N, C-alpha and C positions, 0 to 999 in steps of 0.2 A: 503493499499500499503507501503511496506516496504521502511524502513529509506534508505537513499541513502548516502552510508559513503564513501568519498573520501579523500585520503592523498594528501596535499600538500607537496611537499620538495623543499626548498629552501635555498641557502646560504646567510647568513646575512652578508657577507662581502661586498657586492656590493649593492650601494644605489638603482639603477633601479631594482634589483632582489628583493629588499626588497617592494619596491613601487609595484612590478609586484604581490607579494603574497599577498599584500592587496587587490588589485584588483580582484585577482582570489577569495579569501575568499568571499570578498563582493559578488561578481556573484554567488557562489555557495549557500549562505546562501539565496539570493536572491530568488533563483530557489528552495529552501527549501530542500537542500541537507547538508549535516552536515560535513563541514571539519575537518579534523584532521592536527595535526602536530607530527612528531616525537620528542622524549623527548630531543633530544641536540637539534634542530633545534627550539624548544620552547623557549629553555631558551636562545639560543643566539638571534633569532628575539625579543622576549620580551624585552632583554637587550636595543636593539636598539628602539624598537618603542613598548610603551605600549598597542596600538592596539591589539596585540597579544596575551596579558595575558589571555583572556577569551577564546581562542581558545582551543578545547580539545585538550589532549595529547595521543596519541596512546598507547593503552595498548597491547602491543605484545601478551601477553597471553590470550586475549580476544576478543579485536577489528577486530585484524590484518585479521582474516577469514572472516570476514564479509565484507570488502573492495570491493567497485565496481571497483574503478582505483586509479593510483596515478598519479597525475600530479606534473611534475618535471620543476622547473625552475633553468635552468642551463646549464651546458657544459657535455661531458660526464662522468667526474668523478663523478658529483651529479646523473646520471642517473645510473650509476653501484652502488651507493650508495644506491639509490631508490629499483633497484632490490633486493639489498640485504635486506632491509627493509620487502619487500612484498613477499620474497621468500616462506614464510609458506601459504602465503594465494593464492598465484597463481592470483594474481590481475593484470591486464596487467598496462604497464607503458606508458603515454604519454609524450615526453620529449618536452618541449619548449625551444630553446635555448637561451641563454644569455649569450654565450661565445663566440668563434670564430669558430673553424672548426665544433665542434659538429655533430660527424658523426651518433650517435644514437637518436639525435632528430628529432621529425618529422617536425617541423615548427620552424620559426625565430620568435624573439619575436613582430615584427611588426603585425604578425598574431594571436596574442594571445588572444584578445577577440574574433574572429569568434572561435578559438580553443573550448575555453571554453563553448561557446554557444552551439556547436557542441556536447561536452561531456554532457552538460546537457539535449539536445536533443536525446542521447544516438545515435549520428549520426557517428559512427566510426567502424573499424572493428579491429579484432586481429590478430595478424601474431604472431606466434610462432617460436623463434629462438633456434636452438641447443644449449646446454648449455653442459659444462665439470663436469663430476664426477671426484674427486681429491681424492686418499688416498695415504699417506705415511705409510710405513710398516718398521720397524727395522730390525736389522741384522737377528732376529730368526723369521721373518715372523709376526708379529704382527702387527695389525692396532693401530698406534699411532697418527693417524689425518685424518680426514675426512670433506672434505668441498667441494666446487664446483666454478665454473667459468663460468662467460659470453664471456667474450674476451678471456683469454688466463691463462694457467699455466705454470708458469717459473720457471726452476731449475738456480739458479745463485751463482756465487761464493761468499763466505761470506766474503772473504778477498781481498782486491784489489792489494796483492802483489802476491797472488798464483791461479793458475787456478785449475780446478776440474777435476778429472779423471772420466769418466762416460762410462757405457756401455749401446747402445740403443737397445732397445728389441720390436719388433712389433707381437702382434698376439701369444705371447709366444716363438718366437725365435729371438734369438740375430742377430744384424745386424751388428753394428760396434761399438768399443771402442773408445776412443780419448780423449785428454785432451782440455779442452775448457774453455771458460768463463760462458758458460751455456747452457741451450735448451729452446725453446719457443715452447709449445704446444698450438695452436690456434684452435678457431672457425672461420667459414665464418664472423660472425658478429665481431672478433677480428682481422680479416687478415688486417684491414686498421688501426690497432694501432700497438703495439710494433712489431708484426710478419712483419708488412709492413716496420717498421725502420730497422728490423734485415736484411731484403732482401728477405722476404718471397713474396709469390704470393697473388695479392688480388683475395679473392675468392667471387662470387655473393653470396646474401644470399639465393636464390633459391638453390643452389648447397650445398647438405650435404656432408661433409666431414671434416677430421681435418688435419691440417697443423703441420709440426715438421722441426722447425728451428734451428740449431746449431748457437752459438754464439761464433765467434772467433776460431773456431776448428783448431787443429793442425792435420789434417788429409787430405788424397786425397778424401775419400767418405765421404764428410760431406757437402752435397747439402741441401736444402730445400725438404720436402717430402710432398706430399698430399696422405693421407691416406683413407681408407673407414671410414663412422661416424661410424661403428660399431666396427672398430679397438680396441684393447687395446694397448695402448703406455705405456711402462715402461720405466724409467730412474734409472739405479742403480749408486749410488755412490760406485765407486770400494773402496775395503778396503786399497787398496795400495795407495790411493790418499793423498797427504799432505796438502789438503785444506779441509776445511768443507763447506758446500753449505747451501743454504736458499731456500725455496720454497715461490713464491709469486701467489696468485692468483687474477686477476684483478687489481693488484697494492693494494689491501684491506687486506686481509688475509695473514698472513706468518708464517712460519714454520721451524725451523731449521733442517738441514739435515747431520747430522756426516756421517764420512765415514761407509759404509754398508746400509746407508738407501736406501730405493726403493720408487720410486713415479710412482704409477699407475694412468693412465688418460684415460678414456673412456667417451663414451657420458651417460650423465644424463637422467632417466628416466623424468625427468621434467625438460621441456624446459622454457625458459624465454618468456614471452607474451609481447609483444608490439603493443600500440594501434597506429593504422594508419588512418589518414584522407585521404590520397590522396595516387593514385596508380602511383608515379612519378617513373620512371625508374630508377635502381641503375647505370646506366651509366651517366645519368643528374646529379645522386647526387655527382659522382665522379669528374664531369667536373666542378662542382659548388663549392664544397669544395675544390678541388685542383687547382682552377682556371687553369685549364687545356686548352690549345690553340686549338679551332675547327674551326678558320677562314679556309674558301675555302671550308667547306662541302657544298656538292650542295643537300643532303638530299632525302628524298622520300615523296611524299604525303601520306597523313594520311589513314589508313586502307590498303595501298598495301604491298606486302612482299618486305622486303630490298632485 
């Protein structure tokens, strides 16, 4: 039987997360699986607790391809980091929320032991989420940066004092130009993140679409847009703009954007895979995470059409 290799991703800055990581690693070892830690996590956790010193360190060049799963202990930021770590392997990510909102997490910390048991039993399903391919081209059209995003790709002004001037293009056709603080191009997964804060629509994960949201635009036609998942969205930094910009992907990877730069965002051929333990309705997740008022709802009997 093949060795089961499972990555554990945890933030060493919180006592409860360190304790949870110990429990998860003990449970995996007890079931005959081989837990791994990313190099940065290994160093940080070992500095806090010597227990982690003999946990194997993930070798991105060899072991990542053989990963079965990544168990993530933390909030959405930690889950995005884990998605980056397993990007090349295609291993699914199971998020256990140790933070507050935790929209990407599958369960909360109180259910952690049951979640690990189900991982050991292979009692989980895998859900594929649309990801974005993001490229930056210079003024001559050469690709100078190539990356991806699960939540969003954001073009922002680099200087607080200066807005940027951009032209928005959809499927090879110019739509509008304006001055703004930036542009957010979001997936349905990221629609409850920066897109939501910027006034964009919440998109159910089962809907395949891309949202485009201007930030503080000086224009009449600068409203949130929802386009096809197969659309190509391009944002050009007009050469006449006084300010430079910066590209951020998931708040983790960045690239400077001088005047004349062009950012092209389209659907990635490689989705992000999330491990799921429950078939919870996204509506329930919204209500729970945002603490939305639902008092007075009379409801429907289970199994009946609303």
